[in-house]
N, C-alpha and C positions, 0 to 999 in steps of 0.2 A: 644672310635670312634666313638659312636653311635652321642654323644654331636658335631662330625665335621660333620657329613651327616644332621644332625639337621639343624647347621649352616648355611650351602650349600642352605639347601634347600629354609629355609629362605632370603638368598643372591637370591637363583634364584628369589622363590616369589617377593622379593621386586623390584629388577631388573622387570623383566614381569609388575610389578605395574605400573613402574616408566615409563615405556615404552608407559604402555597402555593411561597411565596419559598423556605423550607428544606426544604421537599420538592425543587422543583427543583435547590437547589445540589446535595442528595446525589444529587441524578442525576445533576448535570454530574463532580459528584465518584468517583462510582462509572463512566461513563463515561470522567474523565479517567485512572483506574488502570486500565480496560480496554486504553485505549491506552498506553499506558505498557508494560504487562504485552505490547502486538502489537510495538510498537516494540524491542521488546528481546527477543521473539522473532522477528523479522524481523532484526534486526541477528545473532544466535544463528547462524540461517541464510544469512542473507550472507556472514556470515566462515565460515561449513560451507564452503557453497557455493565460495567465494574457496580455501580451503585445499585442495580438491579437485579444482577447476579447475587449484591448482597445483600436485599430485602427479601429476594424468593428462601434464599439461603435464612436467612431470620425465620422467615414465613414455618419454612418446613421444619425449624427446629421447633416452634409453636406446636403446628398441628401435631410433630412426633408425641410431645408433650400432653397433649386435649389426649388423644388416642391412649395413652399409657392412663390416662385418671379418668377414661372410660370404660375401659378395658376392671380397671378397680372396682369401678362404680356397678359394673354389671355383677361380678363379681359379688360384689354385698349384696347386690340383691336379689341375686339366684339365691344365696341364701335366707336372704329374708324373708323369700316367697317360701321357700321352701318348708323352714320354719311354721311360718303361716299355716301353710297349707295341712304340717302334720296336727299343730294345735286345734285348726277345725277339726279335723278327723277326729281326734281326741275325746274334743266337747262333743261331736254329734254321735259317737259311739258311745259315751258315757247317758247324751240326754235317751238313746233308743234304750240301753239297760237299765235305766230308772223308772224311763214311762214302761215296758213290761213289768220288774220287779213292783210299781206301785199296783197296776191293775191286777196279778197277782195276792198282792196281799189283799187287796178291796175286794178281791173276787173271795177270797178264801174268806172274808169277814163275813161275805153273804150280803155286801151293801145293796147289790144293785136289787136284792129281793124284798127291801123294805121300803121301798120307797112312798109305799101308802100307807105308811108306818107311822102316825105324828111322834111331835119329840126325836126324833132321826136330827142329829145334828151332827154326821159326817162320819169318817172312818178317823181313828184315833191319829195317823197317820199323815191326816190332810188338814190336822188341828193342832201340830205342833212344828216348831221349830229346832232343829238341834246343831249344834255349834260344828264347826267343821272338824273333820275326820277323828271326829266321836259319837259319828252315826251305829256301829258295829258296835259301840259298848252301852249308848242308850237301846238298842234294842236289845240285845241279850238281858239286860235287863229287865226291860221290861216282859221279857217273855209271850208267852201265848196274849199277853195285853195287850201286845204290837198288831196285832191283826183285831180289833176290836172295834165292833161300833157305839161310840158314844153315846147314850139318852137321854134327854134332858133328866129323867129321877127313874124311883125303881118302879113306879107303876109302866111305864114308856118301854125300859129295858123288857120286864117283862112279857108285854104287849108282842115286844120283837120277834123274842124266843118262841110264842105263841105261831109268830104267824111262820117263820123259819121253820115248825118241827112239823108243823099242817105242810107246807109245801116240800117232806121230806133233805133238807137243805140245813148243812152246818154253818155253822157261824157262831160269832161271839161277839159279845152287848155288853159296853162296860156304861155304870150309871152313874150319873153325876151327883153327889148331894147325899153320897154314903158315912159312915163313919169315920174318922179320918185316922190315920194311924199315925203314932208316935214316931216321930224320927229317930231312929239312935243317932249316937255320936260317931263320926269316922275315924275309929284307931288311925294312931300316926303311921307312916307312909300311906295316904290312901284319901282320896276327895270325893265328896258327898257326886254321885252323879247325876242329882238333881239339878246341881249348877249350869250341866253341861248342855241340858234342855229347858222347855218354855213353853206356852204357848203362843199359836199366831197370835194376830192383832185380829179381834172380833168383838163384837160384842157379849162373848160366852167367856172370854178370854183366863175371866176370872175365874169362871164355873174349873176350866178347863185346868186351868194352876192347878189349884185346890183338890183334881184328881189324880194330877201327874205325883203332887205332895204325899200322898198316901201310896201308889204305885211303887212309888221309888226309896219310899222311910229309911227302907234297910238293904239300900244299893250301894256300894262305895265302887269304887275303880281305884285299881292300884297299878303300879307301872309294867312288872311283868307275871307274868303268867307264876313265878315260882313265888313270887312277894305274895301273887293274891292266894295258893294253897294254905301258904303260913296265916293270913290274915283269916282264911274262912275255918280252920282249924281251930283257930284261937276265938274266934267269933264265931258260931254257929249257926247266930243269929242272921249274918249277915249274910246279902248276896253279892259278894265279889266278884267284880267284871276287869279284865283290862280295855285298850284302844281299842285292839282287833278283835275287841270282840271275845273273847274268852270268858267262860262263866265257869264259879266255883260257888258250893252251897249247901247246906247238907240233904239238898235233893239230889246231887251228884256233883259231878265234875266236868265241862267240858272243855276243849279245845279246838277254837276258829268261831267263828262268825255264823251264825243261823243264815239261810239266804232271805234272799229281798231285805236286806235293811235298808229302807227308802222312805222318807217321807216324798211329801207335796211340797215342803219349801225346799229339798235338796234337789226336787225336781227343778221345780222353778226356775232355781241360781243355775242350776247345771244348763237352762234352757240360755236365758240369758248371758252366760257366759261364752253358751255359742253362737248367740248373734255376734257379740262381739268380736271374735272370732274369726264370723263370714265377712263384718268387713272389716278386719283389720287382713285377711285374706283376699280382699275385692283389694284393699290400696296398695298392699305388697303386690300385686299382676299387675297394676297399672304401673307401679317405678320399675317394674321388672322389663317391661315396655318402653318407657323411656330410657331407662337404659340401655335397652340394645338399638332402637334405634339412633342416638346418641352415639354410641359406639361407632353405628354403619357410615351415620355422618362426618365422623371423625377419622373413618380410615377413606372414604368416596373424594373428603379435603386435602387430604395430605399428598394421597397416589395423584389428582389433579396439583396440588405444589409441587412434585416429584416431575413428575412430567415436563411441567413449562423448564423448571429449574437444568434440565437435562438438555433443553433445546435452544440455551443460551451459547 
């Protein structure tokens, strides 16, 4: 009987041990399952973090390129704005100079003293148009006539002179309808000055053109003062000028342009250019402001992307 008891005791012990082992195995299997889940979760998180890092790294590269482009755009906008400002300053200064010169020419002609005289068409400088860069040459060829007041006829011109004289004021007048002066042929190496100037549009344009025909009938332009001297010596009946305003003729030779070589048309052209330059300057200033704002935005966005990348 004792052996039976021993066997039963051993069976119960073995059964308990098996139960303990089974329980331990179940615990280990459960732990293994949890570890596998943790490994899968961590793997997914790693892949997600790795993808996020790649995305932010690509974002940083893109924002860095954007900043570089913004810096180049700002440099270009700064240069363009400076050029536009310089152009505006140039044309503003030219308008001031031309306006002052024109007022001086008008004053020298005595126009302000002839407002009550019939037959006044205006100062010659207000009634003509001169090709660009030929103002000095035309003024040199016209001589004192450039400061003249154009009158409708000889009687009106006489009345104007009487009015100036009565006021003890100096002035010059030009009468339309006078005898025409026959134009001389331009010798080789020269061009007629008359080809560089014409009457401004208006009801009296034809009469003013006829006046210019007479005033410039014997005036030609040479390419240099040396060539002008040669032409003047060989053709004493001509007045020879250069683009810069040198003048050579039987009455004397002069280097350099006379002061006040300006017309109303030149002032109007300069004023229009000033207006265009002002518009362009304003546009360039706006582009510069946008370029600065874009660069600041690019820098701020890049800094934020770099901060997020460093926190990964």
